[in-house]
Every structure is written in C-alpha cells, then in structure tokens.
N, C-alpha and C positions, 0 to 999 in steps of 0.2 A: 503494499499499500503505499501509496505518495507519503511522505512528510510533511510536504508544504501545503497544507489545506488551507481555503479560507471556509469560515463561519457564515451561514446564512440561516435565517428562520422563514420558516412557512405553517402556516393555518391549515391545519386537517379537520375535519368535522371527526366527531369523537368516531364514528362509523369508518371512516379512512383510519384513523388510528389505529382501533383494534385491530383491521384487517390488514392492516402493515403489521403491526406489532405480530400479529400469529402467523404471517408469512415467514416474519424475518426467524420468528421461533421453531417453524419447520423445516426452514433451509438452514439452521443454526449459523446465521449470520445477522450481523446488526440491522436497525432499519436503515440509520443513515448509509449504509452499502447499497444496499437495496435501492433507495434514492438516488445516489450517485451514479449506479448503473443505469435507472430510469433517465438520468437525464444526458449520460453518455449515448442512450441510445437516441434520444431526442436529435441529438447533436449530430450523431452522425448521419440521422435519416435526413437530416437539414442537408450536408454536406452533398449528400446522394442525388437529392434533388437538385439542388445547385449545378453539379456536374453533368447532369442528366439535361437541363435547361440549356446549357451551354453547347452541349453536343447536339443539341437539336435545331439552335439558332445558328450552328456551321452549316454555311449551304456548299460548299465545296463537295463534289460527287453529287450532288443531287440533280434533280429534272423536275422541273413545273409537271402540273397534271396534264396540261396540254400535250407536253414532249411525249410523256409515257403513252398517252393514246396514240398518238400519231406512229411512234413505236411500236407499238401491239398493234394496230391497223396494219402498219410493212409484215409484220411477221405472219399475220394470218393471211394477209393477200400472197404471201410466198407459199406457206403452208396448201394454199387452195389449186395452186398450178401444179 
C-alpha cells in the first residue's frame, strides 16, 4: 500500500455504511481500501473513455459513408459480371 495518502471525508447513508462495513468484513479488508479501489476503477474507466473518444476522433484511415457506399456498389457490380 502506498504510504503517501491524502485524507478525505465522504458522507454515507447508514445503509451504505453498513453495506460497506459488511463487505469489508467479508473480504477481510478495510472500508478505506474498498473505497480506494472503487475510486481507482472510476478513474481508470474515465481514462479509457477519453482514449476511446480520442481514437474515434482520428480521421486517418477512415472513409465517409458516401465513399463506403460507392466502394460497395463497385464491388457488387464486379461480382455480377
């Protein structure tokens, strides 16, 4: 575990707190570790989303819908011959 941690405060409903406490007990870990793991998961998901959006915005190697239709039509015409 990292030794350089920052303290933060969150507010949970009694039900959320009890559920987290039970889960930590069942997994033999701390509530803090479960929360850190959940936060890490969210951050990694956001990074994946940003990388995916960046990749989708790259136009190199892509064609327009009209170009695709024209190429497909040409292939279909060749196969009819």
